PyMOL commands that place a pseudoatom at each C-alpha (Angstrom):
pseudoatom trace, name=CA, resn=MET, resi=1, chain=A, elem=C, hetatm=0, pos=[-9.604, 7.942, -13.479]
pseudoatom trace, name=CA, resn=ALA, resi=2, chain=A, elem=C, hetatm=0, pos=[-9.445, 5.875, -10.367]
pseudoatom trace, name=CA, resn=PRO, resi=3, chain=A, elem=C, hetatm=0, pos=[-7.099, 2.909, -10.218]
pseudoatom trace, name=CA, resn=ARG, resi=4, chain=A, elem=C, hetatm=0, pos=[-8.682, -0.552, -10.859]
pseudoatom trace, name=CA, resn=ILE, resi=5, chain=A, elem=C, hetatm=0, pos=[-7.167, -3.233, -8.810]
pseudoatom trace, name=CA, resn=LEU, resi=6, chain=A, elem=C, hetatm=0, pos=[-7.762, -6.435, -10.721]
pseudoatom trace, name=CA, resn=GLU, resi=7, chain=A, elem=C, hetatm=0, pos=[-9.737, -9.185, -9.050]
pseudoatom trace, name=CA, resn=VAL, resi=8, chain=A, elem=C, hetatm=0, pos=[-9.126, -12.836, -9.659]
pseudoatom trace, name=CA, resn=GLY, resi=9, chain=A, elem=C, hetatm=0, pos=[-11.668, -13.264, -12.499]
pseudoatom trace, name=CA, resn=ALA, resi=10, chain=A, elem=C, hetatm=0, pos=[-10.399, -10.234, -14.376]
pseudoatom trace, name=CA, resn=LEU, resi=11, chain=A, elem=C, hetatm=0, pos=[-6.747, -11.277, -13.741]
pseudoatom trace, name=CA, resn=LYS, resi=12, chain=A, elem=C, hetatm=0, pos=[-7.407, -14.644, -15.285]
pseudoatom trace, name=CA, resn=ALA, resi=13, chain=A, elem=C, hetatm=0, pos=[-9.352, -13.253, -18.061]
pseudoatom trace, name=CA, resn=LEU, resi=14, chain=A, elem=C, hetatm=0, pos=[-6.639, -10.836, -18.951]
pseudoatom trace, name=CA, resn=ALA, resi=15, chain=A, elem=C, hetatm=0, pos=[-3.828, -13.382, -18.580]
pseudoatom trace, name=CA, resn=HIS, resi=16, chain=A, elem=C, hetatm=0, pos=[-4.859, -15.135, -21.848]
pseudoatom trace, name=CA, resn=SER, resi=17, chain=A, elem=C, hetatm=0, pos=[-2.178, -14.182, -24.341]
pseudoatom trace, name=CA, resn=LEU, resi=18, chain=A, elem=C, hetatm=0, pos=[-4.607, -13.491, -27.322]
pseudoatom trace, name=CA, resn=ARG, resi=19, chain=A, elem=C, hetatm=0, pos=[-6.838, -11.400, -25.185]
pseudoatom trace, name=CA, resn=GLN, resi=20, chain=A, elem=C, hetatm=0, pos=[-3.766, -9.410, -23.939]
pseudoatom trace, name=CA, resn=GLN, resi=21, chain=A, elem=C, hetatm=0, pos=[-2.687, -8.869, -27.592]
pseudoatom trace, name=CA, resn=MET, resi=22, chain=A, elem=C, hetatm=0, pos=[-6.144, -7.876, -28.645]
pseudoatom trace, name=CA, resn=LEU, resi=23, chain=A, elem=C, hetatm=0, pos=[-6.523, -5.356, -25.768]
pseudoatom trace, name=CA, resn=THR, resi=24, chain=A, elem=C, hetatm=0, pos=[-3.153, -3.880, -26.551]
pseudoatom trace, name=CA, resn=ARG, resi=25, chain=A, elem=C, hetatm=0, pos=[-4.003, -3.503, -30.167]
pseudoatom trace, name=CA, resn=LEU, resi=26, chain=A, elem=C, hetatm=0, pos=[-7.312, -1.720, -29.203]
pseudoatom trace, name=CA, resn=GLN, resi=27, chain=A, elem=C, hetatm=0, pos=[-5.535, 0.544, -26.766]
pseudoatom trace, name=CA, resn=ARG, resi=28, chain=A, elem=C, hetatm=0, pos=[-2.897, 1.548, -29.213]
pseudoatom trace, name=CA, resn=GLU, resi=29, chain=A, elem=C, hetatm=0, pos=[-4.655, 1.764, -32.477]
pseudoatom trace, name=CA, resn=GLY, resi=30, chain=A, elem=C, hetatm=0, pos=[-8.238, 2.287, -31.605]
pseudoatom trace, name=CA, resn=PRO, resi=31, chain=A, elem=C, hetatm=0, pos=[-11.598, 0.458, -32.478]
pseudoatom trace, name=CA, resn=ALA, resi=32, chain=A, elem=C, hetatm=0, pos=[-11.505, -2.751, -34.524]
pseudoatom trace, name=CA, resn=THR, resi=33, chain=A, elem=C, hetatm=0, pos=[-13.894, -5.523, -35.442]
pseudoatom trace, name=CA, resn=SER, resi=34, chain=A, elem=C, hetatm=0, pos=[-13.421, -9.248, -34.506]
pseudoatom trace, name=CA, resn=ALA, resi=35, chain=A, elem=C, hetatm=0, pos=[-12.521, -9.823, -38.139]
pseudoatom trace, name=CA, resn=ASP, resi=36, chain=A, elem=C, hetatm=0, pos=[-9.921, -7.072, -38.048]
pseudoatom trace, name=CA, resn=LEU, resi=37, chain=A, elem=C, hetatm=0, pos=[-8.427, -8.616, -34.930]
pseudoatom trace, name=CA, resn=ALA, resi=38, chain=A, elem=C, hetatm=0, pos=[-8.577, -12.173, -36.223]
pseudoatom trace, name=CA, resn=ALA, resi=39, chain=A, elem=C, hetatm=0, pos=[-6.632, -11.047, -39.391]
pseudoatom trace, name=CA, resn=ALA, resi=40, chain=A, elem=C, hetatm=0, pos=[-4.052, -9.043, -37.266]
pseudoatom trace, name=CA, resn=PHE, resi=41, chain=A, elem=C, hetatm=0, pos=[-3.278, -12.109, -35.057]
pseudoatom trace, name=CA, resn=GLY, resi=42, chain=A, elem=C, hetatm=0, pos=[-3.819, -14.995, -37.537]
pseudoatom trace, name=CA, resn=ALA, resi=43, chain=A, elem=C, hetatm=0, pos=[-6.631, -16.135, -35.255]
pseudoatom trace, name=CA, resn=ASP, resi=44, chain=A, elem=C, hetatm=0, pos=[-10.061, -17.762, -35.893]
pseudoatom trace, name=CA, resn=ARG, resi=45, chain=A, elem=C, hetatm=0, pos=[-12.826, -15.050, -36.123]
pseudoatom trace, name=CA, resn=GLY, resi=46, chain=A, elem=C, hetatm=0, pos=[-15.101, -17.095, -33.798]
pseudoatom trace, name=CA, resn=ALA, resi=47, chain=A, elem=C, hetatm=0, pos=[-12.249, -17.317, -31.270]
pseudoatom trace, name=CA, resn=THR, resi=48, chain=A, elem=C, hetatm=0, pos=[-11.629, -13.537, -31.439]
pseudoatom trace, name=CA, resn=SER, resi=49, chain=A, elem=C, hetatm=0, pos=[-15.358, -12.895, -30.883]
pseudoatom trace, name=CA, resn=TYR, resi=50, chain=A, elem=C, hetatm=0, pos=[-15.374, -15.171, -27.950]
pseudoatom trace, name=CA, resn=HIS, resi=51, chain=A, elem=C, hetatm=0, pos=[-12.382, -13.402, -26.413]
pseudoatom trace, name=CA, resn=LEU, resi=52, chain=A, elem=C, hetatm=0, pos=[-13.763, -9.995, -27.097]
pseudoatom trace, name=CA, resn=ARG, resi=53, chain=A, elem=C, hetatm=0, pos=[-16.980, -11.069, -25.170]
pseudoatom trace, name=CA, resn=GLN, resi=54, chain=A, elem=C, hetatm=0, pos=[-14.702, -12.150, -22.225]
pseudoatom trace, name=CA, resn=LEU, resi=55, chain=A, elem=C, hetatm=0, pos=[-12.912, -8.948, -22.243]
pseudoatom trace, name=CA, resn=GLU, resi=56, chain=A, elem=C, hetatm=0, pos=[-16.179, -7.117, -22.298]
pseudoatom trace, name=CA, resn=ARG, resi=57, chain=A, elem=C, hetatm=0, pos=[-17.511, -9.283, -19.419]
pseudoatom trace, name=CA, resn=PHE, resi=58, chain=A, elem=C, hetatm=0, pos=[-14.697, -8.053, -17.209]
pseudoatom trace, name=CA, resn=GLY, resi=59, chain=A, elem=C, hetatm=0, pos=[-14.936, -4.372, -18.322]
pseudoatom trace, name=CA, resn=PHE, resi=60, chain=A, elem=C, hetatm=0, pos=[-11.793, -4.237, -20.565]
pseudoatom trace, name=CA, resn=VAL, resi=61, chain=A, elem=C, hetatm=0, pos=[-13.598, -3.453, -23.741]
pseudoatom trace, name=CA, resn=GLU, resi=62, chain=A, elem=C, hetatm=0, pos=[-16.899, -2.238, -24.955]
pseudoatom trace, name=CA, resn=GLU, resi=63, chain=A, elem=C, hetatm=0, pos=[-18.806, -1.987, -28.184]
pseudoatom trace, name=CA, resn=ASP, resi=64, chain=A, elem=C, hetatm=0, pos=[-18.116, 1.199, -30.169]
pseudoatom trace, name=CA, resn=VAL, resi=65, chain=A, elem=C, hetatm=0, pos=[-21.844, 1.842, -31.020]
pseudoatom trace, name=CA, resn=GLU, resi=66, chain=A, elem=C, hetatm=0, pos=[-21.080, 4.841, -33.078]
pseudoatom trace, name=CA, resn=ARG, resi=67, chain=A, elem=C, hetatm=0, pos=[-19.097, 2.792, -35.555]
pseudoatom trace, name=CA, resn=SER, resi=68, chain=A, elem=C, hetatm=0, pos=[-21.048, -0.471, -35.364]
pseudoatom trace, name=CA, resn=ALA, resi=69, chain=A, elem=C, hetatm=0, pos=[-23.727, -1.225, -37.897]
pseudoatom trace, name=CA, resn=GLY, resi=70, chain=A, elem=C, hetatm=0, pos=[-25.842, -4.303, -38.113]
pseudoatom trace, name=CA, resn=ARG, resi=71, chain=A, elem=C, hetatm=0, pos=[-23.804, -7.476, -37.466]
pseudoatom trace, name=CA, resn=ARG, resi=72, chain=A, elem=C, hetatm=0, pos=[-20.536, -5.424, -37.934]
pseudoatom trace, name=CA, resn=ARG, resi=73, chain=A, elem=C, hetatm=0, pos=[-19.532, -4.683, -34.351]
pseudoatom trace, name=CA, resn=TYR, resi=74, chain=A, elem=C, hetatm=0, pos=[-16.563, -2.446, -33.445]
pseudoatom trace, name=CA, resn=TRP, resi=75, chain=A, elem=C, hetatm=0, pos=[-14.909, -2.853, -30.159]
pseudoatom trace, name=CA, resn=ARG, resi=76, chain=A, elem=C, hetatm=0, pos=[-12.806, -0.242, -28.223]
pseudoatom trace, name=CA, resn=ALA, resi=77, chain=A, elem=C, hetatm=0, pos=[-10.665, -0.429, -25.137]
pseudoatom trace, name=CA, resn=VAL, resi=78, chain=A, elem=C, hetatm=0, pos=[-12.156, 1.049, -21.991]
pseudoatom trace, name=CA, resn=PRO, resi=79, chain=A, elem=C, hetatm=0, pos=[-9.608, 3.613, -20.775]
pseudoatom trace, name=CA, resn=GLN, resi=80, chain=A, elem=C, hetatm=0, pos=[-8.536, 2.633, -17.219]
pseudoatom trace, name=CA, resn=ASP, resi=81, chain=A, elem=C, hetatm=0, pos=[-5.630, 2.405, -14.790]
pseudoatom trace, name=CA, resn=LEU, resi=82, chain=A, elem=C, hetatm=0, pos=[-5.196, -1.290, -14.389]
pseudoatom trace, name=CA, resn=ARG, resi=83, chain=A, elem=C, hetatm=0, pos=[-3.124, -2.533, -11.516]
pseudoatom trace, name=CA, resn=LEU, resi=84, chain=A, elem=C, hetatm=0, pos=[-2.083, -5.828, -10.080]
pseudoatom trace, name=CA, resn=PRO, resi=85, chain=A, elem=C, hetatm=0, pos=[-3.207, -6.420, -6.498]
pseudoatom trace, name=CA, resn=ARG, resi=86, chain=A, elem=C, hetatm=0, pos=[-0.375, -5.688, -3.928]
pseudoatom trace, name=CA, resn=GLY, resi=87, chain=A, elem=C, hetatm=0, pos=[0.570, -8.529, -1.675]
pseudoatom trace, name=CA, resn=ALA, resi=88, chain=A, elem=C, hetatm=0, pos=[-2.530, -10.586, -2.181]
pseudoatom trace, name=CA, resn=ALA, resi=89, chain=A, elem=C, hetatm=0, pos=[-3.160, -12.895, 0.743]
pseudoatom trace, name=CA, resn=ASP, resi=90, chain=A, elem=C, hetatm=0, pos=[-5.368, -15.296, -1.282]
pseudoatom trace, name=CA, resn=PRO, resi=91, chain=A, elem=C, hetatm=0, pos=[-3.148, -17.783, -3.084]
pseudoatom trace, name=CA, resn=GLU, resi=92, chain=A, elem=C, hetatm=0, pos=[-5.397, -17.913, -6.173]
pseudoatom trace, name=CA, resn=VAL, resi=93, chain=A, elem=C, hetatm=0, pos=[-5.301, -14.047, -6.598]
pseudoatom trace, name=CA, resn=ALA, resi=94, chain=A, elem=C, hetatm=0, pos=[-1.552, -14.010, -5.879]
pseudoatom trace, name=CA, resn=GLU, resi=95, chain=A, elem=C, hetatm=0, pos=[-0.787, -16.674, -8.595]
pseudoatom trace, name=CA, resn=ALA, resi=96, chain=A, elem=C, hetatm=0, pos=[-3.180, -15.010, -11.107]
pseudoatom trace, name=CA, resn=ALA, resi=97, chain=A, elem=C, hetatm=0, pos=[-1.453, -11.656, -10.488]
pseudoatom trace, name=CA, resn=ARG, resi=98, chain=A, elem=C, hetatm=0, pos=[1.984, -13.303, -10.832]
pseudoatom trace, name=CA, resn=ALA, resi=99, chain=A, elem=C, hetatm=0, pos=[0.914, -14.897, -14.213]
pseudoatom trace, name=CA, resn=LEU, resi=100, chain=A, elem=C, hetatm=0, pos=[-0.358, -11.489, -15.582]
pseudoatom trace, name=CA, resn=GLY, resi=101, chain=A, elem=C, hetatm=0, pos=[2.664, -9.607, -14.189]
pseudoatom trace, name=CA, resn=ARG, resi=102, chain=A, elem=C, hetatm=0, pos=[5.021, -12.011, -15.987]
pseudoatom trace, name=CA, resn=GLN, resi=103, chain=A, elem=C, hetatm=0, pos=[3.218, -11.442, -19.174]
pseudoatom trace, name=CA, resn=TRP, resi=104, chain=A, elem=C, hetatm=0, pos=[3.481, -7.638, -18.731]
pseudoatom trace, name=CA, resn=ILE, resi=105, chain=A, elem=C, hetatm=0, pos=[7.278, -7.912, -17.924]
pseudoatom trace, name=CA, resn=ASP, resi=106, chain=A, elem=C, hetatm=0, pos=[7.919, -10.270, -20.785]
pseudoatom trace, name=CA, resn=ARG, resi=107, chain=A, elem=C, hetatm=0, pos=[6.066, -8.004, -23.252]
pseudoatom trace, name=CA, resn=GLY, resi=108, chain=A, elem=C, hetatm=0, pos=[7.946, -4.962, -21.924]
pseudoatom trace, name=CA, resn=ARG, resi=109, chain=A, elem=C, hetatm=0, pos=[11.317, -6.860, -22.085]
pseudoatom trace, name=CA, resn=GLN, resi=110, chain=A, elem=C, hetatm=0, pos=[10.573, -7.911, -25.755]
pseudoatom trace, name=CA, resn=GLU, resi=111, chain=A, elem=C, hetatm=0, pos=[9.547, -4.364, -26.834]
pseudoatom trace, name=CA, resn=LEU, resi=112, chain=A, elem=C, hetatm=0, pos=[12.717, -2.919, -25.186]
pseudoatom trace, name=CA, resn=HIS, resi=113, chain=A, elem=C, hetatm=0, pos=[14.915, -5.559, -26.750]
pseudoatom trace, name=CA, resn=ASP, resi=114, chain=A, elem=C, hetatm=0, pos=[13.421, -4.820, -30.201]
pseudoatom trace, name=CA, resn=HIS, resi=115, chain=A, elem=C, hetatm=0, pos=[13.824, -1.131, -29.705]
pseudoatom trace, name=CA, resn=LEU, resi=116, chain=A, elem=C, hetatm=0, pos=[17.478, -1.593, -28.774]
pseudoatom trace, name=CA, resn=THR, resi=117, chain=A, elem=C, hetatm=0, pos=[18.183, -3.947, -31.524]
pseudoatom trace, name=CA, resn=ASN, resi=118, chain=A, elem=C, hetatm=0, pos=[16.518, -1.849, -34.228]
pseudoatom trace, name=CA, resn=ARG, resi=119, chain=A, elem=C, hetatm=0, pos=[17.577, 1.646, -33.415]
pseudoatom trace, name=CA, resn=VAL, resi=120, chain=A, elem=C, hetatm=0, pos=[18.396, 3.805, -36.380]
pseudoatom trace, name=CA, resn=ALA, resi=121, chain=A, elem=C, hetatm=0, pos=[20.872, 6.752, -36.196]
pseudoatom trace, name=CA, resn=GLY, resi=122, chain=A, elem=C, hetatm=0, pos=[19.112, 9.953, -37.071]
pseudoatom trace, name=CA, resn=ASP, resi=123, chain=A, elem=C, hetatm=0, pos=[15.599, 8.699, -36.421]
pseudoatom trace, name=CA, resn=PRO, resi=124, chain=A, elem=C, hetatm=0, pos=[13.834, 11.297, -34.309]
pseudoatom trace, name=CA, resn=PHE, resi=125, chain=A, elem=C, hetatm=0, pos=[12.275, 8.660, -31.978]
pseudoatom trace, name=CA, resn=THR, resi=126, chain=A, elem=C, hetatm=0, pos=[15.595, 6.916, -31.475]
pseudoatom trace, name=CA, resn=GLU, resi=127, chain=A, elem=C, hetatm=0, pos=[17.156, 10.269, -30.680]
pseudoatom trace, name=CA, resn=ALA, resi=128, chain=A, elem=C, hetatm=0, pos=[14.353, 11.204, -28.203]
pseudoatom trace, name=CA, resn=ALA, resi=129, chain=A, elem=C, hetatm=0, pos=[14.167, 7.849, -26.383]
pseudoatom trace, name=CA, resn=LEU, resi=130, chain=A, elem=C, hetatm=0, pos=[15.714, 7.706, -22.959]
pseudoatom trace, name=CA, resn=HIS, resi=131, chain=A, elem=C, hetatm=0, pos=[16.956, 4.711, -20.909]
pseudoatom trace, name=CA, resn=SER, resi=132, chain=A, elem=C, hetatm=0, pos=[17.781, 5.215, -17.301]
pseudoatom trace, name=CA, resn=TYR, resi=133, chain=A, elem=C, hetatm=0, pos=[18.503, 3.027, -14.362]
pseudoatom trace, name=CA, resn=GLY, resi=134, chain=A, elem=C, hetatm=0, pos=[18.438, 4.403, -11.045]
pseudoatom trace, name=CA, resn=GLY, resi=135, chain=A, elem=C, hetatm=0, pos=[16.924, 4.308, -7.604]
pseudoatom trace, name=CA, resn=ALA, resi=136, chain=A, elem=C, hetatm=0, pos=[16.265, 6.055, -4.242]
pseudoatom trace, name=CA, resn=LYS, resi=137, chain=A, elem=C, hetatm=0, pos=[16.082, 5.174, -0.635]
pseudoatom trace, name=CA, resn=LEU, resi=138, chain=A, elem=C, hetatm=0, pos=[12.447, 5.301, 0.313]
pseudoatom trace, name=CA, resn=THR, resi=139, chain=A, elem=C, hetatm=0, pos=[10.127, 4.202, 3.064]
pseudoatom trace, name=CA, resn=PRO, resi=140, chain=A, elem=C, hetatm=0, pos=[7.119, 2.072, 1.993]
pseudoatom trace, name=CA, resn=ASP, resi=141, chain=A, elem=C, hetatm=0, pos=[4.845, 5.078, 2.219]
pseudoatom trace, name=CA, resn=GLU, resi=142, chain=A, elem=C, hetatm=0, pos=[7.342, 7.212, 0.048]
pseudoatom trace, name=CA, resn=LEU, resi=143, chain=A, elem=C, hetatm=0, pos=[7.468, 4.373, -2.468]
pseudoatom trace, name=CA, resn=ARG, resi=144, chain=A, elem=C, hetatm=0, pos=[3.597, 4.425, -2.742]
pseudoatom trace, name=CA, resn=GLN, resi=145, chain=A, elem=C, hetatm=0, pos=[3.557, 8.246, -3.063]
pseudoatom trace, name=CA, resn=PHE, resi=146, chain=A, elem=C, hetatm=0, pos=[6.363, 8.136, -5.676]
pseudoatom trace, name=CA, resn=SER, resi=147, chain=A, elem=C, hetatm=0, pos=[4.424, 5.519, -7.729]
pseudoatom trace, name=CA, resn=GLU, resi=148, chain=A, elem=C, hetatm=0, pos=[1.301, 7.404, -7.605]
pseudoatom trace, name=CA, resn=GLU, resi=149, chain=A, elem=C, hetatm=0, pos=[3.013, 10.587, -8.718]
pseudoatom trace, name=CA, resn=TYR, resi=150, chain=A, elem=C, hetatm=0, pos=[4.675, 8.761, -11.616]
pseudoatom trace, name=CA, resn=ILE, resi=151, chain=A, elem=C, hetatm=0, pos=[1.222, 7.355, -12.793]
pseudoatom trace, name=CA, resn=ALA, resi=152, chain=A, elem=C, hetatm=0, pos=[-0.370, 10.772, -12.588]
pseudoatom trace, name=CA, resn=PHE, resi=153, chain=A, elem=C, hetatm=0, pos=[2.486, 12.222, -14.698]
pseudoatom trace, name=CA, resn=LEU, resi=154, chain=A, elem=C, hetatm=0, pos=[2.053, 9.450, -17.241]
pseudoatom trace, name=CA, resn=LYS, resi=155, chain=A, elem=C, hetatm=0, pos=[-1.676, 9.957, -17.443]
pseudoatom trace, name=CA, resn=ARG, resi=156, chain=A, elem=C, hetatm=0, pos=[-1.105, 13.668, -18.277]
pseudoatom trace, name=CA, resn=TRP, resi=157, chain=A, elem=C, hetatm=0, pos=[0.492, 12.527, -21.506]
pseudoatom trace, name=CA, resn=GLN, resi=158, chain=A, elem=C, hetatm=0, pos=[-1.844, 9.802, -22.600]
pseudoatom trace, name=CA, resn=ARG, resi=159, chain=A, elem=C, hetatm=0, pos=[-4.208, 10.299, -25.345]
pseudoatom trace, name=CA, resn=GLU, resi=160, chain=A, elem=C, hetatm=0, pos=[-7.202, 8.245, -26.795]
pseudoatom trace, name=CA, resn=PRO, resi=161, chain=A, elem=C, hetatm=0, pos=[-6.601, 6.706, -30.318]
pseudoatom trace, name=CA, resn=GLY, resi=162, chain=A, elem=C, hetatm=0, pos=[-7.385, 9.417, -32.807]
pseudoatom trace, name=CA, resn=GLN, resi=163, chain=A, elem=C, hetatm=0, pos=[-6.827, 12.303, -30.311]
pseudoatom trace, name=CA, resn=GLU, resi=164, chain=A, elem=C, hetatm=0, pos=[-3.082, 12.254, -30.558]
pseudoatom trace, name=CA, resn=THR, resi=165, chain=A, elem=C, hetatm=0, pos=[-0.825, 15.105, -31.765]
pseudoatom trace, name=CA, resn=PRO, resi=166, chain=A, elem=C, hetatm=0, pos=[-0.069, 14.776, -35.492]
pseudoatom trace, name=CA, resn=GLY, resi=167, chain=A, elem=C, hetatm=0, pos=[3.125, 12.864, -36.007]
pseudoatom trace, name=CA, resn=SER, resi=168, chain=A, elem=C, hetatm=0, pos=[2.706, 10.844, -32.777]
pseudoatom trace, name=CA, resn=GLU, resi=169, chain=A, elem=C, hetatm=0, pos=[3.508, 7.177, -32.447]
pseudoatom trace, name=CA, resn=TYR, resi=170, chain=A, elem=C, hetatm=0, pos=[2.827, 4.901, -29.599]
pseudoatom trace, name=CA, resn=VAL, resi=171, chain=A, elem=C, hetatm=0, pos=[5.700, 4.971, -26.950]
pseudoatom trace, name=CA, resn=THR, resi=172, chain=A, elem=C, hetatm=0, pos=[6.086, 2.094, -24.511]
pseudoatom trace, name=CA, resn=VAL, resi=173, chain=A, elem=C, hetatm=0, pos=[6.884, 3.297, -20.976]
pseudoatom trace, name=CA, resn=LEU, resi=174, chain=A, elem=C, hetatm=0, pos=[8.096, 0.657, -18.486]
pseudoatom trace, name=CA, resn=PHE, resi=175, chain=A, elem=C, hetatm=0, pos=[7.831, 1.423, -14.763]
pseudoatom trace, name=CA, resn=HIS, resi=176, chain=A, elem=C, hetatm=0, pos=[8.956, -0.923, -11.974]
pseudoatom trace, name=CA, resn=ALA, resi=177, chain=A, elem=C, hetatm=0, pos=[9.515, 0.398, -8.457]
pseudoatom trace, name=CA, resn=PHE, resi=178, chain=A, elem=C, hetatm=0, pos=[10.374, -2.163, -5.841]
pseudoatom trace, name=CA, resn=ARG, resi=179, chain=A, elem=C, hetatm=0, pos=[12.700, -2.822, -3.085]
pseudoatom trace, name=CA, resn=SER, resi=180, chain=A, elem=C, hetatm=0, pos=[16.077, -4.018, -4.476]
pseudoatom trace, name=CA, resn=PRO, resi=181, chain=A, elem=C, hetatm=0, pos=[16.825, -7.716, -3.899]
pseudoatom trace, name=CA, resn=ALA, resi=182, chain=A, elem=C, hetatm=0, pos=[20.324, -6.779, -2.593]
pseudoatom trace, name=CA, resn=ASP, resi=183, chain=A, elem=C, hetatm=0, pos=[18.741, -4.692, 0.181]
pseudoatom trace, name=CA, resn=ARG, resi=184, chain=A, elem=C, hetatm=0, pos=[16.477, -7.655, 1.165]
pseudoatom trace, name=CA, resn=ARG, resi=185, chain=A, elem=C, hetatm=0, pos=[19.558, -9.942, 1.478]
pseudoatom trace, name=CA, resn=THR, resi=186, chain=A, elem=C, hetatm=0, pos=[21.337, -7.275, 3.539]
pseudoatom trace, name=CA, resn=GLU, resi=187, chain=A, elem=C, hetatm=0, pos=[18.273, -6.904, 5.763]
pseudoatom trace, name=CA, resn=ALA, resi=188, chain=A, elem=C, hetatm=0, pos=[18.002, -10.714, 6.298]
pseudoatom trace, name=CA, resn=ALA, resi=189, chain=A, elem=C, hetatm=0, pos=[21.671, -10.941, 7.282]
pseudoatom trace, name=CA, resn=SER, resi=190, chain=A, elem=C, hetatm=0, pos=[21.347, -8.304, 9.959]
for i in range(1, 190): cmd.bond("trace and resi %d" % i, "trace and resi %d" % (i + 1))
show_as sticks, trace
zoom trace
């Protein structure tokens, strides 16, 4: 699956918090109807239908025609490698990417906080989870290569909803690779 660098329209469409929640739910749990999603998020069914059409317009979701019957439409996430644009020169694209990036970081931070707060001794997932903080000295080309190798590794482990190994649960994986702010300050002082 080739990376999809999000353009401004897709960035703005995805930056809506309910759309982000709906897409995440479809990615993690599989197909659902607008009524299912409305109930899950305490939203109006008409609003969830509208937001699903917007997600479809930008290629994030599609109708699951095998499950759909009559007016009962099931939606599923389109598997893809979504990426924010790197160093966008267009201010509108840069701001839309920042807005979506902040949402992704906030969601990841909240999920990590919930995990750390609710760990249970003896729980197999608690025992298997790993938290690491580290870094390496890399050139920009090496950083790009490192990031691509990481994404390829993660993709090897991803499964579509319903195709998981029995006993699987969704695992959040956070990845941020960037030049450390302290190195930028040292560079500026030189």
